[in-house]
C-alpha positions in Angstrom: -3.8 26.7 24.4 -6.7 26.3 22.0 -9.5 24.6 23.8 -12.7 23.2 22.3 -14.7 22.3 25.4 -18.4 21.6 25.6 -20.7 19.1 27.3 -22.5 16.8 25.0 -25.9 15.3 25.9 -27.3 12.6 23.8 -29.5 15.1 21.9 -26.7 17.5 21.1 -23.9 15.1 20.1 -22.8 15.6 16.6 -21.8 12.3 14.9 -20.4 14.0 11.8 -18.0 16.4 13.5 -14.4 15.9 12.4 -11.3 18.0 12.5 -9.6 19.6 9.5 -9.9 17.6 6.3 -10.4 14.2 7.9 -12.3 11.8 5.7 -16.0 11.4 6.2 -16.3 8.3 4.0 -15.7 5.6 3.4 -15.2 4.5 7.0 -12.1 2.3 7.0 -12.2 -1.2 8.5 -9.5 -0.3 11.0 -11.5 2.7 12.1 -14.7 0.7 12.4 -12.8 -1.9 14.5 -11.3 0.8 16.7 -14.8 2.4 17.3 -16.3 -1.0 18.2 -13.4 -1.9 20.5 -13.5 1.5 22.2 -17.3 1.4 22.8 -17.1 -2.0 24.3 -14.2 -0.9 26.6 -16.1 2.3 27.7 -19.2 0.2 28.5 -16.9 -1.9 30.8 -15.8 1.3 32.5 -12.3 1.4 30.8 -10.6 4.5 29.5 -9.5 4.5 25.9 -6.5 5.8 24.1 -6.3 6.0 20.3 -2.8 6.3 18.9 -1.7 6.9 15.3 0.1 9.4 13.0 -1.7 12.5 11.6 -4.2 11.5 9.0 -4.7 7.8 10.1 -8.3 8.4 11.2 -8.1 9.2 14.9 -10.6 12.1 14.8 -12.9 10.0 12.6 -12.8 7.2 15.2 -13.3 9.7 18.0 -16.4 11.1 16.2 -17.7 7.5 15.7 -17.2 6.7 19.3 -19.0 9.8 20.6 -21.9 9.1 18.2 -22.2 5.6 19.6 -22.3 6.5 23.3 -25.7 5.9 24.9 -27.9 8.0 27.1 -26.0 7.2 30.2 -22.9 9.2 29.1 -22.1 12.9 29.1 -19.0 14.1 27.2 -16.6 16.9 28.0 -14.3 17.8 25.0 -10.8 19.1 25.4 -8.0 19.7 22.9 -4.3 20.2 23.3 -2.2 22.8 21.4 1.5 23.0 21.3 1.5 26.8 21.6 0.3 26.7 25.2 1.9 23.4 26.3 4.3 25.0 28.7 1.7 26.9 30.8 0.4 25.0 33.8 -3.3 24.1 33.6 -3.7 26.0 30.3 -5.6 23.0 29.0 -8.3 23.7 31.6 -8.3 27.5 31.8 -11.9 27.8 30.7 -13.0 25.5 33.5 -10.7 27.1 36.1 -11.5 30.7 35.2 -13.6 31.2 38.3 -10.6 30.5 40.6 -8.2 33.2 41.7 -4.8 33.0 40.0 -2.9 32.2 43.2 -5.0 29.1 43.9 -3.6 27.4 40.7 -0.4 26.8 42.6 -2.2 24.3 44.8 -2.8 21.1 42.8 -4.9 19.6 45.6 -7.3 22.5 45.6 -7.5 22.5 41.8 -8.2 18.7 41.9 -11.1 19.2 44.4 -12.5 22.0 42.4 -12.5 20.1 39.2 -14.1 17.1 40.8 -17.1 19.2 41.8 -17.2 20.8 38.3 -17.1 17.4 36.6 -19.9 16.1 38.9 -22.0 19.0 37.7 -21.2 18.5 34.1 -22.0 14.8 34.3 -25.6 15.6 35.3 -26.0 12.1 36.8 -24.4 10.4 33.8 -21.0 8.8 33.4 -18.6 11.5 32.3 -16.2 10.9 29.4 -13.3 13.3 28.8 -12.8 13.4 25.0 -9.3 14.8 24.6 -7.5 15.3 21.3 -3.7 15.6 21.0 -2.8 14.7 24.6 0.9 15.2 23.7 0.2 18.9 23.3 -1.3 19.3 26.8 0.7 20.8 29.7 2.0 18.4 32.3 -0.2 19.9 35.1 -3.4 19.4 33.2 -2.5 15.8 32.2 -1.6 15.0 35.8 -4.8 16.3 37.3 -7.0 14.6 34.6 -5.3 11.3 35.2 -5.9 11.6 38.9 -9.6 12.2 38.3 -9.8 9.2 36.0 -8.0 7.0 38.5 -10.4 8.0 41.3 -13.4 7.2 39.1 -14.6 10.8 38.5 -14.4 10.3 34.7 -13.4 8.1 31.9 -10.8 9.3 29.4 -11.1 9.0 25.6 -7.9 10.4 24.2 -6.1 10.6 20.9 -2.3 10.7 20.6 -0.1 11.3 17.6 3.2 10.6 19.2 3.3 8.7 22.5 7.0 9.5 23.1 6.0 13.2 23.3 3.6 12.6 26.1 4.5 13.0 29.8 6.0 10.0 31.5 3.0 9.9 33.9 0.6 9.5 30.9 2.8 6.8 29.3 2.8 4.8 32.6 -1.0 5.2 32.8 -1.4 4.2 29.2 0.4 0.9 29.8 -1.9 -0.1 32.7 -4.4 -2.9 32.2 -7.3 -0.5 33.1 -6.7 1.3 29.8 -7.9 0.1 26.5 -5.5 0.9 23.6 -6.4 1.2 19.9 -3.5 1.8 17.4 -4.4 3.2 13.9 -1.5 2.5 11.6 -0.9 3.1 7.9 -3.0 1.2 5.4 -1.6 -1.7 3.4 -2.4 -1.6 -0.3 -5.6 -3.6 0.1 -6.9 -1.0 2.6 -5.8 1.8 0.3 -7.8 0.2 -2.6 -10.9 0.1 -0.5 -10.4 3.8 0.4 -9.8 4.9 -3.2 -12.8 3.0 -4.5 -15.0 4.5 -1.9 -13.8 8.0 -2.7 -13.8 7.5 -6.5 -17.1 5.7 -6.4 -15.9 2.8 -8.6 -13.2 0.3 -9.4 -9.6 1.4 -9.5 -6.6 -0.3 -11.2 -3.8 -1.8 -9.2 -1.4 0.6 -10.9 -3.3 3.5 -9.4 -3.3 1.9 -6.0 0.4 1.4 -6.1 1.1 5.0 -7.2 -1.0 6.4 -4.4 0.5 4.0 -1.9 4.0 4.9 -2.8 3.3 8.6 -2.2 1.1 8.4 0.9 2.9 5.4 2.6 -0.6 4.2 3.5 -1.7 7.5 5.2 -5.5 7.6 4.5 -5.7 11.4 4.6 -2.7 11.9 2.3 -4.2 9.2 -0.1 -7.5 11.1 -0.2 -5.8 14.5 -0.8 -3.6 13.1 -3.6 -6.4 11.2 -5.3 -8.8 14.1 -5.3 -6.2 16.5 -6.7 -5.3 14.0 -9.5 -9.0 13.5 -10.4 -9.6 17.2 -10.5 -6.5 17.7 -12.7 -7.4 14.8 -15.1 -4.3 12.8 -14.4 -6.5 10.0 -12.9 -9.3 9.3 -15.4 -12.2 6.9 -15.7 -12.1 4.5 -18.6 -14.9 2.0 -19.2 -15.9 2.2 -15.5 -12.4 1.8 -14.1 -10.3 4.6 -12.7 -6.7 4.4 -14.0 -3.4 6.1 -13.7 -2.2 8.1 -16.7 1.4 8.4 -15.7 1.5 12.2 -15.1 1.1 14.0 -11.7 -0.4 17.3 -10.8 1.0 19.3 -7.8 -1.2 22.3 -8.2 -4.2 23.2 -6.0 -4.4 21.6 -2.6 -0.9 20.0 -2.7 0.8 23.3 -3.7 -1.1 25.0 -0.9 0.0 22.4 1.5 3.6 22.9 0.6 3.3 26.7 1.0 1.5 26.3 4.3 4.3 24.1 5.7 7.3 25.9 4.2 6.1 29.5 3.5 7.4 30.8 6.8 10.9 29.3 6.6 14.0 31.3 6.5 16.3 31.2 3.4 18.6 28.6 5.1 15.7 26.5 6.3 14.1 26.6 2.9 17.3 25.4 1.3 17.6 22.5 3.8 14.0 21.5 3.1 14.6 21.7 -0.7 17.6 19.4 -0.3 15.4 16.8 1.5 12.7 17.2 -1.1 15.0 16.7 -4.1 17.0 13.8 -2.6 14.1 12.0 -0.9 16.3 11.0 2.1 19.8 12.1 3.2 22.2 10.9 5.8 22.3 13.7 8.5 26.1 14.0 8.3 25.8 14.7 4.5 23.0 17.1 5.0 25.0 19.1 7.5 27.8 19.5 4.9 25.6 21.2 2.4 23.0 23.0 4.7 23.2 25.2 7.7 23.3 23.0 10.8 21.1 25.4 12.8 18.5 25.4 10.0 18.5 21.6 10.0 18.0 21.6 13.8 15.1 24.0 13.6 13.4 21.9 10.9 13.7 18.6 12.7 10.9 19.3 15.2 8.2 19.8 12.6 9.4 18.6 9.2 11.9 15.8 9.6 12.1 12.4 11.2 14.8 9.8 11.4 13.9 6.6 9.6 15.4 3.6 8.0 19.1 3.2 8.8 20.4 5.4 11.7 20.9 9.0 10.8 18.8 9.1 7.7 16.5 12.2 7.5 13.4 12.7 5.4 10.2 14.6 5.4 7.6 13.1 7.8 5.0 13.6 5.1 6.0 11.6 1.9 3.4 13.3 -0.2 4.5 16.7 1.0 8.1 15.8 0.1 7.2 14.8 -3.5 5.0 17.9 -4.0 7.8 20.1 -2.6 10.3 18.4 -5.0 8.1 19.0 -8.0 7.9 22.7 -7.0 11.7 23.2 -6.7 12.9 25.1 -9.8 15.0 22.9 -12.1 18.1 25.1 -11.8 17.9 25.0 -8.0 17.4 21.2 -8.1 20.5 20.8 -10.3 22.5 22.9 -7.9 21.4 20.8 -4.9 22.3 17.5 -6.7 25.7 18.9 -7.7 26.4 20.0 -4.1 25.4 16.6 -2.7 27.5 14.8 -5.3 30.6 16.9 -4.6 30.1 16.5 -0.8 30.1 12.7 -0.8 29.4 11.2 -4.2 26.1 10.1 -5.5 24.1 8.7 -2.4 22.0 5.6 -3.0 19.6 6.7 -0.2 16.6 4.9 -1.9 17.4 1.5 -0.5 18.9 2.4 2.9 20.4 -1.1 3.2 23.1 -2.3 5.6 26.3 -3.5 3.9 26.2 -6.7 6.0 23.2 -7.8 3.9 25.0 -7.5 0.6 26.0 -11.1 0.5 22.5 -12.4 1.3 21.0 -10.0 -1.3 23.4 -11.4 -3.9 22.6 -14.9 -2.9 18.8 -14.3 -3.1 19.2 -12.9 -6.7 21.5 -15.8 -7.7 18.9 -18.3 -6.3 16.1 -16.5 -8.3 18.1 -16.6 -11.5 18.9 -20.3 -11.0 15.3 -21.0 -10.3 14.4 -19.3 -13.6 16.8 -21.4 -15.6 15.6 -24.6 -13.9 11.9 -23.8 -14.5 12.5 -23.2 -18.2 14.1 -26.6 -18.6 11.3 -28.4 -16.8 13.3 -29.2 -13.6 10.4 -27.9 -11.5 11.3 -29.7 -8.3 14.7 -28.0 -8.1 13.3 -24.7 -9.5 10.6 -24.5 -6.8 13.2 -25.3 -4.0 15.6 -22.6 -5.4 12.7 -20.1 -5.6 11.7 -20.7 -2.0 15.3 -20.3 -0.9 15.5 -17.0 -2.7 12.2 -15.8 -1.2 13.4 -16.7 2.3 16.7 -14.9 1.8 14.9 -11.8 0.5 12.7 -11.7 3.5 15.5 -12.2 5.9 17.8 -9.5 4.6 15.0 -7.0 4.1 15.4 -6.4 0.4 13.1 -3.4 -0.6 12.4 -1.1 -3.5 13.3 -1.9 -7.1 15.4 -4.9 -6.1 12.5 -6.6 -4.3 10.2 -5.9 -7.2 12.5 -7.5 -9.7 13.2 -10.5 -7.4 9.5 -11.1 -6.7 8.7 -10.7 -10.4 11.2 -13.4 -11.3 10.0 -15.8 -8.6 6.4 -15.2 -9.6 7.3 -16.3 -13.2 9.1 -19.4 -11.8 6.2 -20.6 -9.8 3.9 -19.9 -12.7 6.0 -22.1 -15.1 6.2 -24.8 -12.4 2.4 -24.8 -12.3 2.4 -23.9 -8.6 -0.4 -21.3 -8.7 -0.8 -21.1 -5.0 2.9 -20.2 -4.5 2.6 -17.6 -7.4 -0.4 -16.1 -5.6 1.6 -16.0 -2.3 4.4 -14.1 -4.1 1.9 -11.6 -5.5 0.4 -11.2 -2.0 3.8 -10.1 -0.7 3.5 -6.9 -2.7 0.5 -6.0 -0.5 2.6 -6.2 2.6 4.7 -3.2 1.5 3.5 0.1 3.0 5.4 2.0 0.3 3.4 0.3 -2.4 4.8 -2.2 -5.0 3.8 -3.9 -8.2 5.3 -6.9 -10.0 6.6 -6.3 -13.6 3.6 -6.2 -15.9 1.3 -4.9 -13.1 -0.5 -6.7 -10.3 -3.8 -6.7 -12.2 -2.3 -8.7 -15.1 -0.4 -11.1 -12.7 -3.5 -11.7 -10.6 -5.7 -12.2 -13.6 -3.2 -14.8 -15.0 -3.1 -16.7 -11.8 -6.9 -16.7 -11.5 -7.7 -17.7 -15.1 -5.1 -20.5 -15.1 -6.8 -21.8 -11.9 -10.1 -21.7 -13.7 -11.6 -18.9 -11.6 -12.8 -17.0 -14.6 -15.1 -14.4 -13.0 -12.3 -13.2 -10.7 -9.8 -13.3 -13.5 -11.8 -11.2 -15.9 -12.3 -8.5 -13.3 -8.5 -8.1 -12.9 -7.7 -8.5 -16.6 -10.2 -5.8 -17.6 -8.5 -3.4 -15.1 -5.1 -4.3 -16.6 -6.2 -3.7 -20.2 -7.8 -0.3 -19.5 -4.7 0.7 -17.5 -2.4 -0.3 -20.3 -4.4 1.8 -22.8 -3.5 4.9 -20.7 0.3 4.1 -20.5 3.2 4.2 -22.8 5.5 1.2 -23.0 3.0 -1.5 -22.2 2.2 -2.5 -25.8 3.9 -5.9 -25.4 1.7 -6.8 -22.4 -1.7 -6.0 -24.0 -1.9 -9.1 -26.2 -1.2 -11.3 -23.2 -3.9 -9.6 -21.1 -6.4 -9.8 -24.0 -5.8 -13.5 -24.7 -6.1 -14.3 -21.0 -9.3 -12.3 -20.9 -10.5 -14.2 -24.0 -9.9 -17.5 -22.2 -11.8 -16.2 -19.1 -14.7 -15.4 -21.3 -14.6 -18.9 -22.8 -14.8 -20.3 -19.4 -17.8 -18.0 -18.7 -19.5 -19.3 -21.9 -19.3 -15.9 -23.6 -17.8 -16.9 -26.9 -18.6 -13.6 -28.6 -16.7 -11.6 -26.0 -13.8 -14.1 -26.2 -13.5 -13.6 -30.0 -13.5 -9.9 -29.5 -10.6 -10.1 -27.2 -8.8 -12.5 -29.5 -9.3 -10.2 -32.4 -7.9 -7.3 -30.5 -4.9 -9.3 -29.4 -4.2 -10.4 -32.9 -4.3 -6.8 -34.1 -2.1 -5.7 -31.3 0.7 -8.2 -31.9 1.2 -6.8 -35.4 2.6 -3.4 -34.3 4.3 -3.7 -31.0 6.7 -0.8 -30.3 8.0 -1.5 -26.8 8.8 1.3 -24.5 10.1 2.4 -21.1 8.0 -0.2 -19.2 8.7 -3.1 -21.5 11.3 -5.6 -20.4 14.9 -5.0 -21.6 16.6 -7.5 -23.9 18.6 -8.8 -21.0 15.7 -9.3 -18.6 14.2 -12.8 -18.7 11.2 -12.1 -16.4 8.8 -11.8 -19.3 10.7 -13.8 -22.0 7.8 -16.3 -21.7 5.0 -13.9 -22.3 4.7 -14.7 -26.0 4.5 -18.4 -25.2 1.9 -17.8 -22.5 -0.1 -15.7 -25.0 -0.1 -18.6 -27.4 -1.0 -20.9 -24.5 -4.2 -18.9 -23.8 -5.0 -18.8 -27.5 -4.5 -22.6 -27.6 -6.8 -23.0 -24.6 -9.5 -21.0 -26.4 -9.1 -23.2 -29.5 -9.5 -26.3 -27.4 -13.0 -25.0 -26.6 -13.6 -24.2 -30.3 -13.1 -20.4 -30.0 -10.7 -18.8 -32.5 -10.3 -15.4 -34.1 -12.2 -14.8 -37.3 -10.5 -16.6 -40.2 -8.9 -19.2 -37.8 -9.1 -22.9 -38.6 -10.8 -23.8 -35.3 -8.0 -26.2 -34.3 -5.7 -25.9 -31.3 -1.9 -25.9 -31.6 0.5 -26.4 -28.7 3.1 -24.0 -27.8 5.7 -26.7 -27.9 5.3 -26.9 -31.7 7.2 -23.7 -32.3 8.0 -22.2 -28.8 11.3 -24.0 -28.2 12.6 -24.6 -24.7 10.9 -21.4 -23.6 7.5 -22.6 -24.7 7.0 -26.2 -23.6 6.2 -25.5 -19.9 3.3 -23.3 -21.1 2.1 -26.0 -23.5 1.2 -28.4 -20.6 -2.2 -26.7 -19.8 -3.2 -26.8 -23.4 -2.4 -30.4 -23.8 -4.1 -31.3 -20.5 -7.3 -29.3 -21.5 -7.3 -31.0 -24.9 -6.9 -34.4 -23.3 -9.8 -33.8 -20.9 -11.9 -32.7 -23.9 -11.1 -36.0 -25.6 -8.9 -34.7 -28.4 -7.2 -37.8 -30.1 -3.5 -38.1 -29.2 -3.5 -35.3 -26.7 -3.2 -37.5 -23.6 -0.3 -39.4 -25.2 1.5 -36.1 -26.1 0.9 -34.8 -22.6 2.5 -37.9 -21.1 5.5 -37.6 -23.4 6.0 -33.9 -22.5 5.5 -34.4 -18.8 7.9 -37.3 -18.7 10.8 -34.9 -19.2 9.9 -32.7 -16.3 9.9 -33.1 -12.5 7.8 -31.7 -9.7 4.3 -31.9 -8.4 2.6 -30.4 -11.5 4.6 -32.8 -13.8 3.4 -35.7 -11.8 -0.2 -34.3 -12.0 0.1 -34.3 -15.8 1.5 -37.9 -15.8 -1.3 -39.1 -13.6 -3.9 -37.4 -15.8 -2.5 -38.9 -18.9 -2.3 -42.3 -17.4 -5.8 -42.2 -16.1 -7.3 -41.1 -19.4 -5.3 -43.5 -21.6 -5.6 -46.6 -19.2 -9.0 -45.7 -17.9 -7.8 -45.7 -14.2 -10.0 -43.7 -11.8 -7.2 -44.0 -9.2 -4.8 -42.1 -11.4 -7.3 -39.5 -12.2 -8.2 -39.0 -8.5 -4.5 -38.5 -7.8 -4.2 -36.0 -10.6 -7.2 -34.1 -9.2 -5.8 -34.1 -5.7 -2.5 -32.7 -6.9 -4.2 -30.1 -9.1 -6.3 -28.9 -6.2 -3.3 -28.6 -4.0 -1.5 -26.5 -6.7 -4.4 -24.1 -7.1 -5.4 -25.5 -10.5 -9.1 -25.9 -9.6 -10.4 -26.2 -13.2 -7.9 -29.1 -13.8 -9.0 -30.7 -10.5 -12.6 -30.4 -11.4 -12.1 -31.9 -14.8 -9.9 -34.8 -13.6 -12.2 -35.5 -10.7 -15.2 -35.5 -13.0 -13.5 -38.1 -15.2 -12.7 -40.2 -12.1 -16.4 -40.0 -11.1 -17.5 -41.3 -14.5 -15.0 -44.2 -14.6 -15.5 -45.1 -11.0 -19.2 -45.3 -11.5 -18.7 -47.5 -14.6 -16.4 -49.8 -12.8 -18.5 -49.8 -9.6 -15.6 -48.5 -7.5 -17.7 -46.9 -4.7 -14.7 -45.8 -2.5 -13.1 -43.8 -5.3 -16.5 -42.6 -6.5 -17.2 -40.9 -3.2 -13.7 -39.4 -3.0 -13.8 -38.2 -6.6 -17.3 -36.7 -6.2 -16.3 -34.9 -3.1 -13.2 -33.4 -4.8 -15.2 -32.5 -7.9 -17.7 -30.6 -5.8 -15.0 -28.8 -3.8 -13.3 -27.7 -7.0 -16.6 -26.6 -8.6 -17.4 -24.4 -5.6 -14.1 -22.5 -6.1 -14.5 -21.9 -9.8 -17.0 -19.0 -9.5 -18.1 -16.9 -6.6 -21.7 -17.9 -7.3 -20.9 -21.6 -7.0 -20.5 -21.4 -3.2 -23.1 -23.2 -1.0 -24.0 -19.9 0.7 -24.7 -18.3 -2.7 -26.8 -21.2 -3.9 -28.9 -21.6 -0.8 -31.3 -18.8 -1.8 -32.0 -20.7 -5.0 -33.7 -23.4 -3.0 -37.3 -23.3 -2.1 -38.2 -22.5 1.6 -39.0 -26.2 2.1 -35.6 -27.3 0.7 -33.7 -24.6 2.6 -35.3 -25.7 5.8 -34.3 -29.3 5.2 -30.7 -28.4 4.2 -30.1 -26.2 7.3 -31.7 -28.9 9.5 -29.4 -31.6 8.0 -26.4 -29.4 8.4 -27.3 -28.8 12.0 -27.0 -32.5 12.7 -30.7 -33.5 12.6 -31.4 -37.1 11.5 -33.8 -37.9 8.7 -36.3 -39.2 11.3 -36.1 -35.9 13.3 -36.6 -33.9 10.1 -39.4 -36.2 9.0 -41.3 -35.9 12.2 -41.4 -32.1 12.1 -42.6 -32.1 8.5 -45.0 -35.0 8.7 -43.1 -37.0 6.1 -41.4 -40.4 6.1 -37.6 -40.5 6.6 -37.3 -42.1 3.2 -39.0 -39.1 1.6 -36.7 -36.8 3.5 -33.7 -38.7 2.2 -35.0 -38.4 -1.4 -35.4 -34.6 -1.0 -32.0 -34.3 0.6 -30.4 -36.2 -2.2 -31.8 -33.6 -4.7 -30.7 -30.7 -2.4 -27.2 -32.0 -2.1 -27.0 -32.3 -5.9 -28.2 -28.7 -6.3 -25.6 -27.4 -3.8 -22.9 -29.7 -5.2 -22.1 -31.3 -1.8 -21.7 -35.0 -1.2 -23.7 -35.1 2.0 -24.5 -33.7 5.4 -20.9 -33.5 6.6 -19.7 -31.6 3.6 -22.7 -29.3 3.7 -21.9 -28.5 7.3 -18.2 -27.9 6.6 -19.0 -25.6 3.7 -21.5 -23.5 5.7 -19.0 -23.2 8.6 -16.2 -22.2 6.3 -18.3 -19.6 4.4 -19.9 -18.1 7.4 -17.2 -15.4 8.0 -17.6 -14.2 4.4 -21.4 -13.8 4.8 
């Protein structure tokens, strides 16, 4: 057995030591949390076990824990290796070398000897046994180490790749309350984005994240290996400060070496079985046994294969290795493999691995999504939303995955967008982040996220996503139809950020792009209705820009609604334009909005009706209802505008109750429009005196208490607080306290 054993004193401990190609940076959140939890457990005299597949950061966490131990600990490092796992006490041979061979047959004597050795190694400190790969240690070594830990001679800090491969005694000990357990699992797409941006040193597109995620299945080490190879090969490039996916893949260099290291020593029969798995991705074991040597398959299972998905499905443990191996299989051999698989049992749809019993629910989910799409296009938004929710629940229940889930979520995203339910659309988008295998909606997550954010009025967030989408589209074929939509959405975001020059630049580029669309492999097919509305939505963003007086050079400076020439596909997207025009006081816009919304149902339709009524009849109550509905739907800009009008009218009409409610909602919506609008971000803009008053008021101090400490009158304090509340956009002490408490985790 390979043993790396040494005693570490505080002065000799190496915080940067890692094994193999483990990542040094960035330190992932789950690793940081594991380190913190382990250090706390060790300080409370608990042993710690870190579990996780190869490449998930166990060695990185181990190094962080060892670096964080204080002066009262000494560390003895051990490591298991499968080659010596059958030899008793092989894991401790360097410690037991002084003993005569015959004494190793007496476990009690060995235990007593090790207790004395450990006492000497500890040198008066608490001894920690740092053990990597416990599953590869022999049973005798594990048994004696556990006994020493149970009797208090040492604490154990162990890493385990596969708990099922450990001895039963270790598993029982692992389950005891005296042991602290930390599990490091695969990263979700959000974690992979953080990793990639740390490695690349800059922003990455969602398309790049999804491509890496689909190949690494969230394994941090595989993600890093793949990204570095593609960057070196120029298949991942930096454009205008954003790292994007070009659509091609390189499997030379480290990936090819990895394939050779794993498969170079295989026999001819074993290599053929491995190639079958690489080419097919996943194969039912009974089918594999028909085309490959059963003995070769059996020999491969221990190191290369694992059963996953439905029972009896075999695939490579390492998804990136599988893809690299498939790319390196000669075309002729790959064709032969596919032919033999087809002749053995037809073309296997191994991609989805779904049970036949779910077929009816899958069909029902898709029917519900299509029905929701039809209803949303006709303005029946109450029914559309209900059908979309039903389809979403069916999809989650029957476990739809892969391309089917992407298409279903894409359709439901569009439904909620048409219905004006931005929060539900964002929830659908968030579901793509739950897939370990990586997933993007049609059009790309950057574009979809940018659309949701800009329709909600959150322009700074929107522009960040839309710029990523535009740069990514420039590197891909078949995305020409999506570029004008992304550019007009970006133009509207710039309008909201008061950057008219940038907005006109985006509008000009969008106008030039619409003149020579060519379509392509990634463009929607003629039969797919998921993006039938993209032209209408593009015109909607152009109309929103025009409402603010921003048009392309040569334009007439007037806004036009989508309904004018969009037909039944266009009028749902016309509502935001009409509402914005009405809030800007355009003559006739409120009346036209009321007429259009009267033919629709749903929460957003009622929001538009309330807005139109409030503006035409000068009713603050209606405007307040519209603002409340808009805020609930995630339309924060609409909420801010409607609440602002309600404040103006309520003040004019001396309606103090609605004035307070409207001002509070106006402030709440304002704080959501930009990151810099939050109370926490605006506090530093106050003077030291003002900040002290604000924090004191938020802490519950009365004006008299604050006045006494500052040698001011309570009335003067109230005057200052009024100005402070106005600067922070809060209605009073209670709202200030709520905001600071809500924003504390972010800070």
